[in-house]
N, C-alpha and C positions, 0 to 999 in steps of 0.2 A: 289755481294755487297748488293743488296736489300734484299736478303734473310738473310744475315749476320746481317743486321741492323734491319729488320722488325721482324724476328722470335722471338728473345728474347723479344722485346718490346710487341708484340701481345700475347705471352705467359703470361707475367706478367699482362698486363692490362686485358686480358680475364679472368684469374683466380681470379683477384681482384674485377672486377667490372661487369662481365657478369654472367647471371643466365643460366641454362640450363644443360643438360647432358654432360658427359664428351665427348661423340661423337660429340655433337654440338659445344662445346668449341674447340675441335681439328680441326674440319671443319673450323670454324671461323679463328683460327690461320693460317691454311694452306691457306685459301682464302686471308686474308690480306697479307701474305708473298708472295703469288703468284702475287697479284695485284701490290704490291710495286715493286717487282723484274721486272715484265713484263714492267711496266711503265718506270722505269729507263733504261731498255735495249732499248725500243722503243725510248726514248728521246735521249740516246747516239748515237744510230744508225742515227736518224734523224739529230741531230746537226752535227755530224762528217760528214755525207753525204753532208749536206748543206754547211758546211765549205770548204770541198773539191771542191764542184761544183763552189762555188764563187771564190775561189782561182784560180781554172783553167780558169774560164771565164774572170777574170780580171788580170790573170798573177801573182798575188801576194796576200798575206794576208793582210787585213786591219782591224783595230779595229772595224769598223761597222759590218763586216762579223759576228763576234761573237755575237754581240747583235741581229742581224737580224735572224741568224740561231736559237738562243735560243728562240726568240720570237715565231718563227714559231713552233719550237718543243714544246714550253710550251703550245701554243694554241692547237695543235693537240693532244698531249699526256696528259697534265694536265689541260686542259680545262673543263673537266667534274667535277662538284662539288660533290665529294664524300668523305667520311671520310678519305681515304688514301691520296688522292690528297691535301685535305684541310690541313692535318698535315704536309705534305711536303712543301707546300706553306707557311704555318706559320713559319716553321723552317727556310726556306730560308728568309723570310721577316726579322726575327730578326737578322740574320747574315748580310743581306744587310744594314740595318740601322746602325749597328756597323761599318761595312766596309766604308759606305758613310761618317759617322762622322769622322773616321780616315783619309779618303781621303780629306775631307774638311780642316782638320787641316794641313795635309801634303802639300796641294796645297796653303795654306795661306788664304783660303776663311773664315776660322774661326781661331781666335787666339789660340795658344796653351794654354790650361787651366793651371792656376797657381796651382790648386790642382786636384787630381784625381776626375773626374766627376762620377766615378762609384757609390759611396755611394748615390749621389743624384738621379741618374737614377734608382738604386735599390728601393729606397724609393718611388719614383714617380710610378714605375711599380707596386709594391706591393699595394700601396694606391689605384691605379686605378683598379687593378683587384679585390680587395676585395670590393670596392664600387660597381663595376659592378655585383660581385656575390651577394651582399646583396640586391641590388636595381633594378638590370636589368639583372638578371640571364640568361634569354633566349637569351641574346645577345652573351653569351660565347659559345664557341665550346663545343659540348656535352661531349667529354672525360675530358675537363677541368672542366666542371660542375660536372661530376661524382667524380673526384678527390677531388674537393673543397666540395662537399657534404659530402664525406666520412671524410674529415678532419675537417670541421667546423660545420656540422649538425649531422651526425651520432655518432660523438664522445661525444655528449651530454648525451648518454645513454650507460652504461656499464653493461654487464651481468657477465662476468668472463674473465679470461685471453684470452680465444679464440677470444674475440672481438679484442684484440690487435694483436694477431698473425695471425688470418685468415681473419675475416670479421665481422664487428659489426652490421650487419643488420639481424636480426632473421627472418627466414621463418617459423620456427616451434614455438610452445609455450613451452619454457622450464620452 
């Protein structure tokens, strides 16, 4: 699963934003794919092993088992701050926030909104990320910085159609 998810992403991001020879790019894609796949495999093995152990020790499965097993697995497998783990954690965080919001409404902790809150959430997220990009760029994750630099800075200068189709940062003087 990790390879299925990471390989296409690494391929696109590497060819869009990384410099270097074809060999270096292919090596970076293979390394990112391997790291993502390995970490997911280690995590699943750790999680399922700890779930089975806890269930066996207590004679049944309880909700805390899942949280505890995942915390241990997260610490051991995803605890190193590197680009792959960082991206996975950010991906999960966004989904968790949506899930907790829905759970809060479902459980009655937060009233059911009268209107869809998504447009407001979208506006606040885009407003915040562009403010961070413009005034506190260094706080954003490197791949997000690269994407936003491409979209909002590099797009200020155009040479020809290849800028739009390939990459608009010249390394040679055309």
